[in-house]
C-alpha positions in Angstrom: 13.7 -3.3 -24.1 14.0 0.4 -23.1 11.2 -0.6 -20.5 13.0 -3.4 -19.2 16.5 -1.3 -19.1 14.5 1.8 -17.1 13.3 -1.2 -14.9 16.9 -2.4 -14.1 17.9 1.1 -13.6 15.3 1.8 -11.0 15.7 -1.3 -9.1 19.3 -0.4 -9.1 19.0 2.7 -7.6 16.8 1.6 -5.5 18.8 -0.9 -4.2 21.4 1.7 -3.9 19.5 4.3 -1.4 18.4 1.7 1.1 22.2 -0.1 1.6 23.7 3.9 1.3 21.0 5.1 4.2 21.3 1.8 6.3 24.9 2.3 6.1 24.9 6.2 7.0 22.5 5.5 9.8 24.9 2.8 11.0 27.6 5.5 11.2 25.4 8.1 12.8 24.3 5.7 15.9 27.4 4.3 16.1 29.2 8.0 16.9 25.8 9.1 18.9 26.6 6.0 20.9 29.9 6.1 20.9 30.8 2.5 19.7 33.2 0.9 17.2 31.3 0.8 13.9 32.8 -2.7 13.0 30.5 -4.0 16.0 27.0 -2.5 14.0 28.2 -3.8 10.7 29.2 -7.2 12.1 25.8 -7.3 13.8 24.0 -6.6 10.8 25.6 -9.2 8.7 25.2 -12.1 11.5 21.7 -10.9 11.8 20.9 -11.2 7.9 22.7 -14.2 7.8 20.9 -15.7 10.4 17.4 -14.6 8.7 18.8 -16.1 4.9 19.3 -19.8 7.3 16.7 -20.0 8.9 13.9 -18.4 6.4 13.1 -21.3 4.2 12.5 -23.7 7.0 9.9 -20.8 8.4 8.6 -20.6 5.0 7.8 -24.6 4.9 6.9 -24.7 8.6 3.9 -22.1 8.3 2.5 -23.0 4.8 2.1 -26.6 5.6 3.9 -27.4 2.0 4.1 -31.4 0.9 6.9 -31.5 -1.9 5.7 -33.3 -4.8 6.6 -37.0 -5.8 8.1 -38.1 -9.2 5.2 -38.4 -11.1 2.6 -37.1 -9.0 1.8 -34.1 -11.5 3.0 -35.2 -14.8 1.7 -31.8 -16.0 3.1 -29.3 -14.0 6.7 -31.2 -13.6 6.6 -31.3 -17.2 5.8 -27.5 -17.3 7.9 -26.1 -15.2 10.9 -28.5 -16.9 10.1 -26.8 -20.1 10.4 -23.6 -19.1 13.3 -23.9 -16.4 15.1 -25.2 -19.5 14.0 -22.0 -22.0 15.1 -20.2 -19.1 18.3 -21.7 -18.4 18.3 -22.1 -14.8 18.5 -25.9 -12.7 14.7 -27.0 -12.0 13.3 -26.4 -8.9 11.6 -28.4 -6.1 7.7 -28.4 -6.6 5.1 -28.3 -3.9 1.5 -28.6 -3.5 0.3 -25.6 -0.5 -3.0 -26.8 0.7 -4.8 -23.4 0.6 -7.4 -23.1 -1.9 -6.6 -19.2 -2.2 -5.0 -19.1 -5.7 -1.4 -18.4 -5.1 2.5 -19.7 -5.9 5.7 -18.3 -4.8 9.3 -19.2 -4.5 11.7 -19.4 -1.6 15.1 -21.0 -1.0 18.6 -20.3 -0.2 20.2 -20.7 -3.6 18.9 -20.8 -7.0 19.6 -24.6 -7.5 18.1 -25.1 -4.1 14.9 -23.1 -5.1 11.3 -24.7 -4.4 8.3 -23.4 -6.7 4.9 -23.7 -4.5 1.8 -24.1 -5.2 -1.6 -23.4 -3.9 -4.4 -25.8 -4.5 -6.2 -23.2 -5.4 -4.4 -22.3 -8.4 -4.5 -25.4 -9.6 -7.8 -25.5 -9.5 -9.4 -22.4 -10.1 -6.7 -21.6 -13.2 -6.6 -22.6 -16.7 -3.5 -24.4 -17.9 -2.4 -21.4 -19.8 -2.8 -19.1 -17.0 -0.9 -21.6 -14.4 2.0 -21.4 -16.8 2.0 -17.5 -17.3 2.3 -17.6 -13.3 5.3 -20.6 -13.2 7.2 -18.3 -15.7 6.6 -15.2 -13.0 7.9 -17.3 -10.2 10.9 -18.6 -12.7 11.9 -15.0 -13.4 12.1 -14.6 -10.0 14.3 -17.5 -9.4 16.2 -16.4 -12.5 17.1 -12.6 -10.9 17.0 -13.8 -7.9 15.0 -12.2 -6.0 14.1 -14.4 -3.2 17.4 -13.9 -2.1 17.5 -10.1 -2.7 14.7 -9.9 -1.5 15.5 -11.4 1.8 18.7 -9.3 2.4 16.9 -6.2 1.9 13.7 -6.8 3.9 16.5 -6.9 6.9 17.1 -3.4 7.3 14.4 -1.8 7.7 14.2 -4.4 10.6 17.4 -3.8 12.3 16.8 0.3 12.2 12.8 -0.5 13.8 14.9 -3.2 16.5 16.9 -0.4 16.7 14.6 2.3 17.9 12.9 0.2 19.7 15.4 -0.7 21.8 16.9 3.0 22.1 13.4 4.3 22.7 13.0 1.5 25.8 16.3 2.7 27.1 15.4 6.5 26.9 11.8 5.5 29.1 14.5 4.3 31.6 17.2 6.6 31.4 15.9 9.2 33.1 18.9 12.5 33.0 20.4 13.1 36.0 21.0 16.5 37.8 24.1 15.4 39.0 26.1 15.3 35.9 26.4 16.0 32.2 27.2 12.5 31.0 24.3 11.0 32.1 22.4 14.0 30.1 24.8 13.4 27.4 23.8 9.6 27.2 20.1 10.5 27.4 20.3 12.9 24.4 22.2 10.3 22.1 19.6 7.3 22.7 17.0 9.8 22.4 18.2 11.0 19.3 19.2 7.7 17.8 15.7 6.6 18.9 14.3 9.2 16.3 16.9 9.0 13.8 15.9 4.8 13.9 12.0 5.3 13.4 12.8 7.6 10.7 15.2 5.6 9.0 12.7 2.4 9.5 10.1 4.4 7.3 12.3 5.4 4.6 14.2 2.1 4.4 10.8 0.2 4.2 9.5 2.5 1.6 12.7 1.9 -0.4 12.6 -2.0 -0.5 8.5 -1.9 -1.2 9.4 -0.1 -4.3 12.3 -2.6 -5.0 10.0 -4.9 -4.7 7.0 -3.6 -7.0 9.6 -3.6 -9.3 11.4 -6.6 -9.1 7.6 -8.2 -9.8 7.3 -6.0 -13.0 10.2 -7.6 -13.6 9.0 -10.8 -13.3 6.0 -10.1 -14.9 7.7 -9.3 -18.0 10.1 -12.3 -18.1 6.7 -14.4 -18.1 5.4 -13.2 -21.0 9.0 -13.9 -22.9 9.4 -17.4 -21.5 6.0 -18.2 -21.9 5.5 -15.9 -25.2 1.9 -15.2 -24.1 1.9 -12.3 -21.7 -2.1 -12.3 -22.1 -2.0 -15.6 -20.0 -0.1 -13.9 -17.0 -3.0 -11.2 -17.0 -5.7 -13.2 -16.9 -4.4 -15.2 -14.0 -3.5 -12.1 -12.1 -7.2 -10.9 -12.4 -8.8 -14.5 -11.3 -5.9 -14.2 -8.1 -6.9 -11.1 -7.1 -10.5 -12.0 -7.5 -10.4 -15.2 -5.7 -7.9 -13.4 -2.8 -11.0 -10.4 -2.5 -13.5 -13.7 -1.7 -11.0 -15.4 0.9 -12.1 -15.0 4.4 -8.7 -15.4 6.1 -6.7 -13.4 7.3 -3.3 -12.2 5.5 -0.5 -15.3 6.0 2.7 -14.4 7.7 4.5 -15.4 4.0 2.6 -13.1 1.7 5.9 -10.9 1.2 6.5 -14.1 -1.2 3.2 -14.7 -2.9 2.5 -13.3 -6.1 -0.4 -11.5 -5.1 -2.0 -10.5 -1.3 -5.1 -9.1 -0.5 -6.2 -6.4 -2.8 -6.7 -4.5 0.5 -2.8 -5.1 1.6 -1.5 -5.6 -2.3 1.7 -4.3 -2.3 2.0 -5.0 -6.3 -1.0 -4.5 -8.0 -0.7 -5.8 -11.2 -4.5 -6.2 -12.5 
């Protein structure tokens, strides 16, 4: 219990740091460019909301997943139903991804409308207890609403990067003029915005990665609780990591949702 409390505290601190740094970043950038702060706040919220709306559709299209029909995979359906009832969360929609690499992920706009997607490779390469461990891990993400929180947080470094790139491009074309101090001041403001944007991008990206890793550990702990068998997930992750190390495929665009990514690009090493 003490370790879980420490994990929760660390996640809260990381989330607070990301939002605080981003809020400070917006205030500084708007001050430098002499633009009302409300425009930056509204623009950021619209961007995050847009990502929230289109994200699930992009995942569906990019992974080519197929939703299971009732009774198509009785064991998987009954296992997920059993663990969701124990978790006290709605039954997610079940989908199969036509991919031989062993993996799984959840996504959606709400906990009620979440989708649990399982790769064909996971069902072929892992035994039933190991699959239960993976399902417990993914249900932990639904229970803690990780896919919603991480969608919002992941947009923050992207916004900082976009501000930095736009400012940098503006600096390239807005050379300081000798005719007046006004043009020089604008040039200096844009240059400062570009530098600050890149710095904030790196810092917030690291904070988001740390938050993601902490939430993965929390989902691991939840799997141990809901399945009553912590060794099953440990064994599953070993097989998943090994299976991915043999895959010749490049990393998928939806890899941030996966329980595990390629070892050389792994954001959440758990084995």
